[in-house]
N, C-alpha and C positions, 0 to 999 in steps of 0.2 A: 504494500500500500504506500503510495507516494503522497506526501503531505507537504504543502508549501511552508516556507519559513514563517510567514505571518501567523499561520494557524499554530505552529509550534510555539512561537513567542507568546501567543495568547494562552497556551496551555502550561507554560513553564511555572507560573506561580502555583497552580494547582498540583503540578507534578512535584514541586519542592515540598509542598505541604502534605503530600500523599492523599490528596482529596479527589484525584481524577480516577476515572474508571480504569479497569485493567486494559481495555482496548486502547484507551488514550495513552496509558503508560507505555504500552508496547509500541505505539506509533511514535512517541517521543524518543524512546530508546533506539528504535530503528533509524529515525532521522538523525539522531545525534552521532551515530556511527559514521555517517557520511557527510555531515555538514559542520565545518569548522566554525562558521559564524554563530550558529545556534549553540554550539558547545561553549564558545567563549561567552555568550550571553548567559548561559546557565552558570558558568563559573563566577561571573560578575554578580549574579543574584545570590550565590552561596556565600560570598564574602560578608562578613559582619559589618554593619554600619557603625562607624566610630561614634561613640557617645561622649559628650562632655562630662566632666566630673561635676559633682554636686556643688563644690565650691565655685567653679566657674559659672555654673548656672545661676547661683545666688548672686554672684558679682554682676552678671549681666542683668539680672532682675533689678538689682539696686540701681544700676545705671538707667534702666528704663523708668523706674519709679522717680528718680531724680529729674529726668527729662519731662516726665508727666507733670510733676509739681511745678517745674519752671513754666511749662506750657499753660497750666491752669492759672498760675499767677499772672502771666502775660495776658491771658484772655480776660481776667478780672480787671486788670489795669486798663485794657482797651475798652471794656464796657464802661468803666467810670469816666474815661476820657471822652467817649462818645456822648454820655449823658451830659457831661460838663459843656461840651461844645454845642450840643443841642440847646441847652438852657441859654448859653451866651448868644446863640443865633436868634432865638426867639426874643430875648431881651433887646438885642440890637434892632431887630425888625420893629418891635413895639416903640422903641425910642425914635426911629426914623418916622414911623407913622405919626407919633405924637408931636414931634418938634418940626419936621419939615413938611408934612402934608396936612398939618393942623387938624388931625382926626382925634377927637376926644371921646373917651368912653363915658357914657352917661349912665348913671345908676338910677 
């Protein structure tokens, strides 16, 4: 039975986990005997993924937390600056209306 490389690459994760059928396992074994590319793909999948140490993960988490706090502080500062500039703009508009256009607010 000849199977294309794309089908074998789809089956490789199941093959590694032992979750494929015996027919699929036989097809993968047969294909691996003649295909160097798929054999290399299998070897690459079998290698362990390097994991960072707990200390390094905590250090990275602290850096992210620090950046998050700085970002939050900057957002709060920008909010207050926006409120302040809005109040100043409204006050300037009211002063222009009051003094230069002679518009009075009557109660």
